Residue frames as qw, qx, qy, qz and C-alpha x, y, z in Angstrom:
[[0.921, 0.375, -0.009, 0.104, 151.76, 290.12, 74.11],
 [0.265, 0.794, -0.451, 0.311, 155.03, 291.95, 74.85],
 [0.509, -0.541, 0.595, -0.308, 155.44, 290.15, 78.20],
 [0.938, 0.081, 0.325, -0.088, 154.74, 286.78, 76.59],
 [0.699, 0.671, -0.186, 0.163, 157.21, 287.47, 73.77],
 [0.022, -0.782, 0.548, -0.298, 159.92, 288.22, 76.34],
 [0.720, -0.349, 0.557, -0.224, 159.56, 284.68, 77.78],
 [0.912, 0.401, -0.055, -0.066, 160.21, 282.83, 74.51],
 [0.730, 0.421, -0.408, 0.352, 163.49, 280.87, 74.56],
 [0.136, -0.588, 0.533, -0.593, 163.84, 281.39, 78.32],
 [0.776, -0.165, -0.574, -0.204, 163.02, 277.77, 79.19],
 [0.706, -0.257, -0.531, 0.392, 165.13, 277.46, 82.34],
 [0.189, 0.187, -0.228, 0.937, 165.09, 281.10, 83.36],
 [0.151, -0.657, -0.688, 0.269, 162.69, 282.26, 86.03],
 [0.117, 0.360, 0.186, 0.907, 161.08, 285.62, 85.24],
 [0.021, -0.493, -0.598, 0.631, 159.22, 287.98, 87.54],
 [0.094, 0.461, 0.567, 0.676, 156.35, 289.41, 85.53],
 [0.181, -0.290, 0.170, -0.924, 155.04, 291.46, 88.45],
 [0.140, 0.237, 0.833, -0.479, 152.07, 291.12, 90.73],
 [0.268, -0.299, -0.567, -0.719, 148.54, 290.85, 89.39],
 [0.293, 0.070, 0.589, -0.750, 145.75, 291.90, 91.70],
 [0.125, 0.328, 0.917, 0.191, 142.75, 289.67, 90.87],
 [0.137, 0.728, 0.478, -0.472, 140.47, 292.67, 91.48],
 [0.061, 0.602, -0.317, -0.731, 142.08, 294.35, 88.44],
 [0.176, 0.062, 0.888, 0.421, 140.95, 291.60, 86.06],
 [0.456, 0.203, -0.032, -0.866, 138.08, 292.87, 83.97],
 [0.389, 0.132, 0.908, -0.086, 135.49, 290.11, 83.87],
 [0.249, 0.048, -0.457, -0.853, 133.11, 291.99, 81.52],
 [0.546, -0.370, -0.672, -0.338, 130.30, 290.23, 83.31],
 [0.370, -0.499, 0.390, -0.679, 128.61, 290.64, 86.64],
 [0.929, -0.169, 0.134, -0.299, 127.95, 286.91, 86.90],
 [0.333, 0.554, -0.761, 0.054, 130.52, 284.20, 87.54],
 [0.924, -0.221, -0.288, -0.116, 130.88, 280.65, 88.82],
 [0.060, -0.666, 0.668, -0.327, 133.05, 279.57, 91.74],
 [0.957, -0.198, -0.167, -0.131, 134.06, 276.18, 93.06],
 [0.459, -0.685, 0.566, 0.018, 136.76, 274.57, 95.20],
 [0.925, 0.358, -0.125, 0.006, 139.21, 272.44, 93.29],
 [0.729, -0.464, 0.287, 0.414, 142.92, 271.87, 92.87],
 [0.055, 0.701, -0.469, -0.534, 145.80, 272.97, 90.68],
 [0.878, 0.416, 0.022, -0.236, 145.91, 271.32, 87.27],
 [0.624, 0.552, -0.509, 0.219, 149.65, 270.62, 87.33],
 [0.783, -0.262, -0.447, 0.344, 151.77, 268.75, 89.90],
 [0.038, 0.051, -0.948, 0.312, 151.66, 268.81, 92.84],
 [0.352, -0.436, -0.673, -0.482, 147.89, 269.28, 92.17],
 [0.076, -0.034, -0.587, 0.806, 147.47, 271.21, 95.42],
 [0.176, -0.614, -0.747, -0.185, 143.89, 271.18, 96.71],
 [0.230, -0.689, -0.420, 0.544, 141.93, 274.06, 98.22],
 [0.175, -0.050, 0.328, 0.927, 142.10, 276.30, 95.13],
 [0.346, 0.635, 0.480, -0.496, 139.11, 278.58, 94.55],
 [0.309, 0.162, 0.634, 0.690, 138.38, 278.58, 90.80],
 [0.264, 0.631, 0.288, -0.670, 136.45, 281.53, 89.37],
 [0.350, 0.215, 0.726, 0.552, 134.91, 281.28, 85.90],
 [0.222, 0.292, -0.048, -0.929, 133.42, 284.16, 83.98],
 [0.587, 0.421, 0.651, -0.233, 130.01, 283.43, 82.47],
 [0.527, 0.810, -0.051, -0.251, 131.01, 285.35, 79.32],
 [0.864, 0.033, 0.289, 0.410, 133.49, 283.74, 76.94],
 [0.040, 0.869, -0.272, -0.412, 136.40, 285.84, 75.71],
 [0.893, 0.410, 0.093, 0.163, 138.38, 285.11, 72.58],
 [0.382, -0.666, 0.410, 0.492, 142.04, 285.33, 71.67],
 [0.569, 0.684, -0.300, -0.345, 143.60, 285.60, 68.25],
 [0.971, 0.172, -0.083, 0.146, 145.49, 282.79, 66.50],
 [0.421, 0.645, -0.375, 0.515, 148.64, 284.91, 66.90],
 [0.419, -0.622, 0.416, -0.513, 148.12, 285.08, 70.67],
 [0.964, -0.152, 0.164, -0.145, 147.67, 281.30, 70.89],
 [0.821, 0.434, -0.201, 0.312, 150.79, 280.74, 68.78],
 [0.115, 0.709, -0.417, 0.557, 152.78, 283.10, 71.00],
 [0.676, -0.496, 0.360, -0.410, 151.62, 281.37, 74.19],
 [0.997, 0.058, 0.038, 0.019, 152.52, 277.96, 72.77],
 [0.608, 0.570, -0.323, 0.448, 156.00, 279.22, 71.91],
 [0.177, -0.695, 0.411, -0.563, 156.46, 280.72, 75.38],
 [0.745, -0.371, 0.443, -0.333, 155.49, 277.51, 77.23],
 [0.082, 0.433, -0.865, -0.239, 157.23, 275.24, 74.71],
 [0.718, -0.051, -0.474, -0.507, 153.98, 273.26, 74.46],
 [0.102, 0.166, -0.889, 0.414, 154.61, 271.66, 77.86],
 [0.568, -0.011, 0.296, -0.767, 150.90, 271.97, 78.49],
 [0.796, 0.160, -0.441, -0.383, 150.31, 268.92, 76.32],
 [0.560, 0.147, -0.767, 0.277, 152.54, 266.87, 78.64],
 [0.050, 0.049, -0.643, 0.763, 151.30, 268.44, 81.88],
 [0.526, -0.215, -0.213, -0.794, 147.58, 268.57, 81.15],
 [0.274, -0.067, 0.848, -0.449, 145.70, 266.81, 83.91],
 [0.149, -0.278, -0.866, -0.387, 142.97, 264.40, 82.85],
 [0.462, -0.462, -0.204, -0.729, 139.37, 265.35, 83.52],
 [0.025, 0.109, -0.826, 0.552, 138.58, 264.77, 87.19],
 [0.239, -0.503, -0.821, -0.123, 135.35, 263.31, 88.58],
 [0.230, -0.689, -0.163, -0.668, 132.79, 265.77, 89.94],
 [0.424, -0.072, -0.731, 0.529, 132.92, 264.16, 93.42],
 [0.244, -0.765, -0.594, 0.047, 129.73, 265.96, 94.48],
 [0.345, -0.124, -0.073, 0.927, 131.58, 269.29, 94.24],
 [0.122, 0.821, 0.474, -0.295, 129.34, 272.33, 94.67],
 [0.343, 0.213, 0.305, 0.863, 129.48, 274.96, 91.92],
 [0.023, -0.708, -0.475, 0.521, 128.05, 278.36, 92.82],
 [0.298, 0.580, 0.385, 0.653, 126.74, 281.09, 90.52],
 [0.250, -0.547, -0.315, 0.734, 127.25, 284.63, 91.78],
 [0.236, 0.659, 0.429, 0.571, 125.72, 287.84, 90.49],
 [0.017, 0.515, -0.120, 0.848, 125.15, 291.44, 91.48],
 [0.553, -0.540, 0.137, -0.619, 124.48, 291.78, 95.20],
 [0.950, -0.172, -0.260, 0.019, 125.69, 288.25, 96.05],
 [0.406, -0.784, 0.470, -0.010, 128.40, 287.74, 98.66],
 [0.799, 0.437, -0.412, 0.010, 131.37, 285.88, 97.11],
 [0.108, 0.538, -0.724, 0.418, 133.34, 285.37, 100.33]]
């Protein structure tokens, strides 16, 4: 929450928040979904591998409020409409499965 707080009122300022290694993200589940898609904001670049945890995590109302302040609620203007499935394959991975 400290990093998010530091971005509030910095609308036009670019901030380097460091590098996040995806392997460091704690999924709290050994099962996850993967599919090929695209970015949800312009330029909507294709070829993005989306990974979804099978377990749902929660955030507090304070965390949501802080995030909305930090992004100035631009997400409402940038949100991409739901896209058609287009016969996209969605894969479920678990222990012992190869994800590459």
